[in-house]
N, C-alpha and C positions, 0 to 999 in steps of 0.2 A: 597728799591730803593735807591740808592744813589745820592748825591746831583748832580754830575756830569751828570748823567743819566736824571735827571729831567730837567736840564739846556739843555741838547741837545734836549729833546722832546719839551720843551718851544720853543726853537730856530727854530726846523722844523715846528712846529706849527704855529709861527709868520711867517715864510717864505711863508708857504702855504696860510695863510690869506692874506698876501700883493698881492700874486699872483691872488688869487680870486678876490680881490678887483679892481685889474687892468684889469681883463677880463671880470667881468661882466657887467661894463658900457658899454665897447664897443660892447659888443653883444646885450645888451639891447639897444642900441641906435638907432638900425634899419638902421645903415650903410651898412649893407650887405643884399642882397637879392637874388631873383632868378627871372630870366627874361625867359619867352616862349612866343615868337611873331611869327606871320606870316605876312610877307609883300607882298601885291599882287599889282603888277605894273599894272595900267589899260593903256588904249590906251596912248601910250607916248606923243602924241600930245595934250592930255588934262594935261598932268603933274600931275595926280593924282596917289595916292597910298593908298591902304586900309590897315590898320594896325590892326591886331586882336590877342587876347591872354591874357596872364595874367601875371602880375609882382607885386612884393610886394610894390614898390613904383613908380609910374609914373613920379615922379618929376624930373628924370633923363633923360626924354625925351624931349630935349628942343623943337622939332618940334611940340609938343602939344600946345605950345603958338600961332602958327598961323595955326592950323587946323580947318577945317570949322565944322565938326561934330565931337563930343567927346562923348562917354558914358564910364564912370568909375563906377564900383560898386564891392566891395569886391574883389579887385585885377583883375577883368575883365575889358579889355579895348577894345575900338572899336572906332577908329578914321580914318576919310577921310581927307587926307592932300594933299597940292601940294607944300609944302616946302622941300620934300626929294629928289626931281628930277630936274635937271638942264641940259639944252641943250649946248652942246659944239661943236666944229668944226667936231668932228668925230661921233657925236652921242649923247648918253645920259648918264649921270652920276648920280648916287644915292649914296647919304652920308647918312650913318646911325650912328652917334655917339651917346653914351649912356654915361652919366656921373653917377659917383657911384662906389660902391663896390659890385660885384655879385659873390656868391658862385657858381652859376650855370646860364650860359647864352646859350640861345637855340633860335636862330632867322633863319627862313626859308624865303628865298626871292625867288618869282615867276615871272619870267619875261615871258610876253606872246610870242607865236609862231611868228616867222618872224624876230626875233632877234638873234643876236649872241653875246657872252661874248667876251670882248677885253681885260679887265684887272680886277682883283680884289685884293684889299690890305685889310689886316686884321690886327688888333692890335696883339701884340705877346701875345701868349697863346690860340689863336682862331684856330681852325682847319675847313677846308672847304671840303665839299663833294659835289660834283656836279653831275647832273643827268637830263634826260628829260623825261618828261611825258606828252603825248598827244600833243606834239610839244611845251609844256611850259618849259622852262629852270628853273629847281629847284637847288638853292644854298643853302644849309644847313650848317649853320655856329654854331659850338658848342665851348664852353670853360668853365674852372672852375677857381674859385678864380681870378676873373679879377678886375683890376680898369681902368676905364673910357675906356670899350671896344669900337672900332670903325670898321665899314665895310664901303669900299668903292668900288664900282663897275661901270664899264664903259660898255656899250654894244651899238651896232649898228644895222641898218637894214641887214638882211642878203642877 
């Protein structure tokens, strides 16, 4: 093998090593993850919501800081909270911001019967599918490779 070929091989190997050294810490840092949550809105007069599902790192859910009942184990989450819902002049608003990087995001919001959706706003990259099941409004929000995804929806009595 000639000297020039050896130098090219070493140069390629060095470049590959540097690329791996840059990628591995980011992948191992836990800064990306998955979120699969269902959010059940209770009687809006009580301003309660039940959040159930699993996610890699619940620290991105700021509402957990003010939740009444929280159960977390091995990525499973069960939380009852009154910090997601707010009443406004036209009805109710639910804000669901999440901080962090998510390879996969899937949140389903269940709004009880007797209410109609006024507006929904989602971060770029999120897709919404709405349906109704036994009178309950179901909003299925999904996305991939997202940073700080947020969903905000407004609804009122029908």
